C-alpha positions, 0 to 999 in steps of 0.5 A, spaced: 500 500 500 502 507 498 500 510 504 502 517 501 496 516 496 491 514 501 493 519 507 496 524 502 499 528 508 500 527 516 494 531 518 490 528 513 492 521 516 488 523 522 482 525 519 482 518 515 483 514 521 478 518 525 473 515 519 476 508 520 477 508 528 473 513 530 472 510 537 479 507 539 483 511 543 488 515 539 492 519 544 493 518 552 497 522 557 495 522 564 488 524 564 487 526 557 484 520 553 482 522 546 479 518 541 481 518 534 474 522 532 476 527 538 483 528 536 481 530 529 476 535 532 482 537 536 487 538 531 482 542 527 482 547 533 489 547 533 490 548 526 485 554 527 489 557 532 496 556 528 492 560 522 490 566 527 497 566 529 499 568 522 502 562 520 502 561 512 503 555 508 511 554 507 512 558 514 517 554 518 515 553 526 520 551 531 517 546 536 522 545 542 519 541 548 519 534 551 514 528 548 508 530 550 501 530 547 501 538 546 507 537 542 503 532 537 497 537 537 502 543 535 505 539 530 499 537 527 496 544 527 503 547 524 502 542 518 495 542 517 496 550 516 501 548 511 507 550 515 513 546 516 515 543 522 522 544 525 523 540 531 529 542 536 533 537 541 531 538 548 538 537 550 540 543 546 543 550 549 541 557 547 546 558 541 544 551 538 537 552 538 538 559 536 542 557 530 537 552 528 531 557 528 535 562 525 538 558 519 531 555 518 528 562 518 522 560 523 517 565 525 514 562 531 516 557 537 512 552 541 516 550 547 515 549 555 517 552 561 516 546 566 521 541 563 527 539 568 528 546 570 530 548 563 529 555 561 529 554 554 526 561 552 531 564 557 537 560 553 535 562 546 533 569 548 540 570 551 543 567 545 539 571 540 534 576 542 533 578 535 530 572 533 523 573 529 521 566 532 522 569 539 519 576 538 513 578 543 507 574 540 511 569 537 512 564 542 506 559 544 508 556 551 505 549 551 505 548 559 508 552 564 508 559 566 508 564 560 512 571 561 508 577 559 508 577 551 508 570 550 502 566 549 499 560 553 496 554 550 489 556 552 489 563 550 493 560 543 487 555 542 482 561 544 485 565 539 483 560 534 476 561 534 477 567 530 478 563 524 472 559 521 472 552 521 471 551 514 478 555 513 482 550 517 479 544 514 480 547 507 487 549 509 488 541 511 485 539 504 490 544 501 497 540 503 499 535 498 504 529 499 510 533 495 509 539 500 515 539 505 512 536 512 519 538 516 526 540 516 530 535 521 536 538 523 542 532 523 546 533 530 553 531 527 559 531 531 563 537 528 560 543 525 553 546 524 547 541 523 544 541 517 537 541 515 534 535 512 528 537 508 522 532 508 515 531 505 509 529 507 509 523 502 516 521 503 514 520 511 507 517 510 510 512 504 516 510 508 513 509 515 507 507 513 510 501 510 515 500 515 510 500 521 506 495 517 511 490 516 513 491 524 506 489 525 503 495 527 495 494 528 489 497 530 488 497 538 496 497 539 498 501 544 505 504 543 509 507 549 513 512 545 520 513 549 524 515 543 524 523 542 519 526 538 525 531 535 527 525 532 524 521 526 524 515 531 519 518 536 515 522 531 515 519 524 516 511 526 512 513 532 506 517 533 505 518 526 505 511 524 501 509 530 495 514 527 496 511 520 495 504 523 489 506 528 494 505 534 494 508 541 500 513 542 502 514 549 508 519 550 513 518 555 517 525 556 523 522 561 525 515 561 526 511 568 526 503 567 521 502 573 516 507 571 516 505 564 515 497 567 509 500 571 506 504 565 507 498 560 503 493 565 498 498 567 496 501 560 497 494 557 503 496 552 504 492 546 509 496 542 516 498 545 522 501 541 528 505 543 535 505 543 539 499 546 540 503 553 533 503 554 532 495 553 539 494 557 536 498 563 529 495 563 532 488 563 537 490 569 531 493 573 529 489 579 522 490 578 522 486 571 521 479 574 514 481 577 512 485 571 506 483 567 509 484 560 504 479 557 501 485 552 508 486 549 508 484 541 513 488 538 520 491 539 526 494 536 532 496 539 535 501 534 542 503 533 547 502 527 550 497 531 546 493 536 549 487 540 547 480 538 547 478 545 542 484 547 537 482 541 537 475 544 536 477 551 530 481 549 527 475 545 528 470 551 526 475 557 521 480 554 518 475 550 515 479 544 512 476 538 516 480 534 523 483 534 525 487 529 531 490 526 533 496 520 537 501 518 536 508 516 538 516 516 535 522 516 537 524 509 533 517 507 527 519 511 530 514 516 529 508 512 534 504 508 533 497 510 529 493 514 527 485 516 520 483 515 517 478 520 515 472 517 520 472 512 527 473 516 530 468 520 532 470 527 539 470 525 538 475 520 534 479 525 540 478 530 546 480 526 544 484 520 539 490 519 535 486 514 535 488 506 533 494 502 526 497 504 521 496 499 522 500 492 529 503 495 535 501 492 542 500 495 549 499 493 556 498 497 561 502 493 569 503 494 572 510 494 571 511 487 563 509 487 564 503 484 560 497 486 564 492 490 564 484 491 559 481 496 562 480 502 566 486 501 566 492 506 565 499 502 560 505 503 553 504 503 549 508 498 541 508 497 537 511 492 529 512 492 523 516 494 526 516 501 532 520 499 531 528 501 531 533 496 537 536 499 539 540 505 535 547 507 539 552 504 545 548 503 546 547 495 554 545 496 553 540 502 547 537 498 551 536 492 557 533 497 551 528 499 547 526 493 550 524 486 547 527 480 543 521 479 540 521 486 544 516 490 545 518 497 552 517 500 550 515 507 557 515 510 556 508 513 561 502 512 557 496 510 557 489 508 552 485 503 552 478 503 549 474 497 542 474 499 542 482 500 542 482 507 546 488 510 551 489 516 553 496 518 560 496 520 562 503 522 562 510 520 566 511 514 570 517 517 571 513 523 575 507 520 582 507 523 588 504 518 593 500 522 599 498 519 595 498 512 589 494 515 582 497 516 580 497 523 572 499 524 571 502 531 564 499 532 567 492 531 572 493 536 567 496 541 562 491 540 567 486 542 569 490 548 562 491 550 562 483 552 567 484 557 563 483 564 566 490 567 564 494 561 557 498 561 559 502 554 565 504 550 568 508 544 574 506 540 578 512 536 584 512 532 590 515 534 597 517 531 603 512 531 610 513 529 610 505 527 603 503 525 601 510 522 595 509 527 592 505 532 586 504 536 585 507 543 578 505 547 575 509 552 570 505 557 565 506 562 565 501 567 558 498 570 556 500 576 559 497 582 565 494 577 572 495 579 574 496 571 582 496 570 585 499 564 590 494 563 586 488 565 581 490 559 587 491 554 590 484 555 583 481 555 582 484 548 588 482 546 587 475 547 580 476 543 581 480 537 587 480 532 593 484 534 592 490 529 585 491 532 586 490 539 586 497 543 593 499 545 591 504 550 585 503 554 582 509 558 577 508 564 572 514 564 566 516 568 562 518 562 563 519 554 562 526 552 556 526 548 553 532 543 545 534 544 543 528 540 547 523 545 552 521 539 559 520 542 564 526 541 569 522 538 573 528 536 574 530 543 576 523 545 581 523 540 584 529 543 584 526 550 588 520 547 593 524 543 594 529 549 596 523 554 601 520 550 
């Protein structure tokens, strides 16, 4: 099924599902419980309010808030009015948020003032007080206290009554599959983030299909922990639920015991997230007493997921479906996937599946030539899923996408004879030791099996004899007395000499950016300084 053809746009998907699943719960947060019919009505009220705010088709609007029901309502209202959603990472500081609001040309901002003590407005106004998006009357405070000049949510909705309902319905009707739905800024670990422009059609086509093969169905209940500012929580999360008639339960902050309690009480059937989410749940003392019999679908999402973790999810949590896949923002976060009922447990455990429906993939060398099956190279993809480009960055777009439409993912991968793909590492992170390619992710996976290691990052550092060698930074498990030399010796016994880290640093935590990606440049600097 082509979900872009059936649903047309993300806000229209809510209206279509209201017609099919009107009495089912669509959105649950605390005492708020909206059916699909009620969600469709509420969405139109918010579209009216967005139009009253002065947002017009093509205007960019920022949303800077945690996973909450009003995040979703704001997004649907912005898009229903023809606006372009610009999600902001909740870990951003003022200068980071200001850059994205300025770069995107955002004319308004939806935010909160009551999340974990964060003063989002103070931070961004301190960094860039002249931004149009934070001018008086342009900020909607979705929860928390609103300062003079800012618009609290209730007043924002009340203002929408000045806009005729028929105008709002017509505005939703006018949004088509080729219209931009959002600009998703990639985090990156160096330089400024890039704004990936994606459309309603790409989003619906990709994640309508992916969630279908993952097993989403009417009546499912998804506790969404991945953040809404990321495709995983947004398009593969609440949007996919609305497409398939499933219930969305936003979770703003992850705490394993609280999540287990919610899963039991709300009969959660879908749970997806990064490997750390599942590790924490599996380690919770409350797990043996929790009733998780409702759980059907799981997915631990990362380029590299330890096979041991996938096996633990299957054996301990006992879902019907364990899924794996791979994507990146520039490809609407969908490139490959495993398919329940077609792919064996081994493929789910050790690969990211095969090319998604109507997506092409290649593994190429440094000159863009296909490499033999079983040989590592850069993964390229082409299809409807690939972005038209980075917002206002034609040169960076040309660097990423070939003239004939192939997206250079920057990830090193291996494809077997049946088309299954294994992600090996980031191209820029490959370490060349005495002429041999070493993929840090492979070394990290092996070191993660050490009983004292909670997390690990491996980088390359200069070496007079070998050109480069690997160095590992490890965070010990709680209560473990990790010894750097013993870990190094343990690694040397289990991997080829050119792969094994020459130095091991035991640290309390790994440096990360606002999207929780490890800052490997900082680690390289540390390793070099300690020589």
